[in-house]
PLY file of the C-alpha trace (Angstrom):
ply
format ascii 1.0
element vertex 198
property float x
property float y
property float z
element edge 197
property int vertex1
property int vertex2
end_header
-52.22 -122.16 0.52
-51.58 -119.83 3.46
-52.64 -121.29 6.80
-55.52 -119.79 8.77
-53.36 -118.75 11.75
-51.06 -116.63 9.58
-54.07 -114.89 8.04
-55.72 -114.26 11.41
-52.50 -112.80 12.86
-52.15 -110.47 9.90
-55.75 -109.25 10.06
-55.71 -108.89 13.86
-52.55 -106.81 13.67
-53.87 -104.57 10.91
-57.45 -104.04 12.11
-58.77 -103.86 15.68
-62.36 -104.47 14.57
-61.40 -107.66 12.75
-59.30 -108.71 15.74
-62.47 -108.60 17.85
-64.49 -110.51 15.23
-61.80 -113.18 14.96
-61.96 -113.71 18.72
-65.76 -113.83 18.54
-66.20 -116.18 15.57
-62.99 -118.23 15.58
-61.10 -119.40 12.51
-62.48 -118.82 9.04
-62.75 -122.00 6.95
-61.80 -120.20 3.74
-58.04 -120.81 3.96
-58.49 -124.55 4.42
-61.68 -125.18 2.41
-61.67 -127.61 -0.49
-62.45 -126.21 -3.92
-66.15 -126.58 -4.71
-67.86 -127.97 -7.78
-67.85 -125.01 -10.23
-71.30 -125.63 -11.70
-72.97 -126.16 -8.33
-71.26 -123.06 -6.98
-72.38 -120.84 -9.86
-75.97 -122.08 -9.67
-75.96 -121.43 -5.92
-74.61 -117.89 -6.41
-77.15 -117.06 -9.13
-80.00 -118.25 -6.91
-78.63 -116.15 -4.04
-78.45 -112.91 -6.04
-80.36 -110.13 -4.24
-81.84 -112.58 -1.73
-81.25 -113.14 1.96
-79.32 -116.26 2.94
-82.49 -117.67 4.53
-84.63 -117.29 1.40
-81.92 -118.62 -0.94
-81.40 -121.62 1.33
-85.11 -122.49 1.15
-85.06 -122.25 -2.67
-82.01 -124.50 -2.93
-83.65 -127.12 -0.72
-86.71 -127.09 -2.99
-84.44 -127.43 -6.02
-82.73 -130.47 -4.52
-86.11 -132.22 -4.29
-86.64 -131.68 -8.01
-83.20 -132.15 -9.60
-81.45 -134.38 -7.06
-78.91 -133.93 -4.33
-75.97 -131.57 -4.50
-73.67 -130.90 -6.13
-76.21 -129.92 -8.77
-75.63 -131.63 -12.12
-75.98 -129.61 -15.35
-77.77 -132.45 -17.15
-80.44 -132.55 -14.45
-80.99 -128.79 -14.67
-81.28 -128.92 -18.46
-83.79 -131.76 -18.29
-86.04 -129.98 -15.77
-88.98 -127.98 -17.10
-88.97 -124.26 -16.48
-92.30 -124.31 -14.62
-90.87 -126.75 -12.07
-87.87 -124.49 -11.50
-90.20 -121.50 -11.15
-92.15 -123.47 -8.57
-89.00 -123.54 -6.44
-89.04 -119.74 -6.32
-86.47 -119.12 -9.06
-87.26 -116.18 -11.36
-87.48 -116.58 -15.13
-84.31 -114.51 -15.59
-82.36 -116.68 -13.16
-83.68 -119.84 -14.83
-82.37 -118.56 -18.17
-78.99 -117.92 -16.55
-78.84 -121.31 -14.85
-79.85 -123.15 -18.01
-77.19 -121.23 -19.96
-74.52 -122.09 -17.40
-75.63 -125.73 -17.55
-75.10 -125.78 -21.34
-71.57 -124.41 -20.90
-70.85 -126.95 -18.16
-71.97 -129.85 -20.36
-69.47 -128.61 -22.99
-66.71 -128.83 -20.37
-66.23 -125.06 -20.06
-66.52 -125.00 -16.27
-63.76 -127.43 -15.35
-61.62 -126.30 -12.41
-58.51 -126.78 -14.55
-59.78 -124.05 -16.86
-59.46 -121.45 -14.10
-56.12 -122.58 -12.67
-53.91 -120.12 -14.56
-56.40 -117.25 -14.89
-56.02 -114.06 -12.86
-58.96 -112.82 -10.79
-59.82 -110.24 -13.47
-59.67 -112.90 -16.20
-62.02 -115.17 -14.24
-64.47 -112.29 -13.76
-64.32 -111.42 -17.48
-64.85 -115.06 -18.50
-67.80 -115.71 -16.20
-69.37 -112.34 -16.97
-69.58 -113.41 -20.61
-72.32 -115.88 -19.56
-75.81 -114.37 -19.84
-77.01 -113.13 -16.45
-73.69 -113.64 -14.64
-72.40 -110.34 -13.29
-69.36 -109.22 -11.38
-70.80 -110.05 -7.94
-71.51 -113.66 -8.92
-68.03 -113.97 -10.41
-66.52 -112.55 -7.21
-68.41 -115.10 -5.11
-67.02 -117.79 -7.42
-63.48 -116.52 -6.87
-63.94 -116.46 -3.11
-65.84 -119.65 -2.40
-65.08 -121.93 -5.35
-61.50 -121.06 -6.27
-60.55 -120.00 -2.73
-58.85 -116.81 -3.90
-57.84 -114.99 -0.73
-57.74 -111.35 -1.82
-61.14 -110.60 -3.37
-63.20 -107.56 -2.37
-66.82 -107.45 -3.61
-67.42 -103.74 -3.14
-71.05 -103.89 -4.26
-72.16 -106.57 -1.82
-75.07 -105.17 0.20
-74.35 -107.21 3.33
-70.71 -106.16 3.45
-71.56 -102.50 2.99
-74.18 -102.73 5.73
-71.70 -104.42 8.07
-69.05 -101.84 7.23
-71.39 -98.99 8.09
-72.10 -100.55 11.48
-68.55 -101.60 12.36
-66.67 -98.62 10.89
-69.05 -95.65 11.25
-66.28 -93.07 10.77
-64.46 -94.75 7.90
-63.98 -92.93 4.60
-64.99 -95.95 2.51
-65.19 -99.75 2.56
-62.42 -99.87 -0.05
-60.08 -97.84 2.15
-60.83 -99.93 5.21
-60.13 -103.17 3.35
-56.84 -101.84 1.97
-55.30 -102.79 5.32
-56.45 -106.39 4.96
-54.42 -107.14 1.82
-53.57 -109.81 0.73
-56.41 -111.49 2.68
-59.45 -109.34 1.91
-61.60 -112.41 1.21
-61.16 -113.57 4.80
-61.83 -110.08 6.16
-65.11 -110.13 4.23
-66.00 -113.51 5.72
-65.83 -112.02 9.22
-67.95 -109.07 8.12
-70.62 -111.46 6.81
-70.47 -113.45 10.05
-71.13 -110.26 11.96
-74.11 -109.19 9.86
-75.62 -112.71 9.99
-75.17 -113.02 13.75
-78.53 -112.42 15.52
0 1
1 2
2 3
3 4
4 5
5 6
6 7
7 8
8 9
9 10
10 11
11 12
12 13
13 14
14 15
15 16
16 17
17 18
18 19
19 20
20 21
21 22
22 23
23 24
24 25
25 26
26 27
27 28
28 29
29 30
30 31
31 32
32 33
33 34
34 35
35 36
36 37
37 38
38 39
39 40
40 41
41 42
42 43
43 44
44 45
45 46
46 47
47 48
48 49
49 50
50 51
51 52
52 53
53 54
54 55
55 56
56 57
57 58
58 59
59 60
60 61
61 62
62 63
63 64
64 65
65 66
66 67
67 68
68 69
69 70
70 71
71 72
72 73
73 74
74 75
75 76
76 77
77 78
78 79
79 80
80 81
81 82
82 83
83 84
84 85
85 86
86 87
87 88
88 89
89 90
90 91
91 92
92 93
93 94
94 95
95 96
96 97
97 98
98 99
99 100
100 101
101 102
102 103
103 104
104 105
105 106
106 107
107 108
108 109
109 110
110 111
111 112
112 113
113 114
114 115
115 116
116 117
117 118
118 119
119 120
120 121
121 122
122 123
123 124
124 125
125 126
126 127
127 128
128 129
129 130
130 131
131 132
132 133
133 134
134 135
135 136
136 137
137 138
138 139
139 140
140 141
141 142
142 143
143 144
144 145
145 146
146 147
147 148
148 149
149 150
150 151
151 152
152 153
153 154
154 155
155 156
156 157
157 158
158 159
159 160
160 161
161 162
162 163
163 164
164 165
165 166
166 167
167 168
168 169
169 170
170 171
171 172
172 173
173 174
174 175
175 176
176 177
177 178
178 179
179 180
180 181
181 182
182 183
183 184
184 185
185 186
186 187
187 188
188 189
189 190
190 191
191 192
192 193
193 194
194 195
195 196
196 197
């Protein structure tokens, strides 16, 4: 694992905007973070789809009261009635996805060891085979569960909004992030910090 200082030096050298954000927000925890529980992480990402961080946080807190403390356990999700999950603010489509992921987890198909030797594209293809899990959710899994350092979720609304504000004259988000390689995940983290900063 590359240390945070090396990553910050690289990004600061390559991008003046990121250099300013690094000074503002300090070190990103991504380079040193422990790998998260895969099932809990996927459930969290599915809940967060197309929602603000504030709303998704409220829903997850409600879910904890019903299924028990985190990390979420697949057995607890499977044993919880759909109406109770809906009462937390989770849509029927997301409930179907979460229940489906829980069934796969119970079968042992979400063990961290399973992902160890898979490329980023292979992880995305595997997770996208689950009903209701799309590319964005798989990319969040790569970034925040497997700690892959060079992921760029081009369709993330928050990142595109931040890019428009921070790089008003840039040709595209993809072009801007080209300079961040091989640490695009960390560059994205600073962009999210900026957009979430009141």
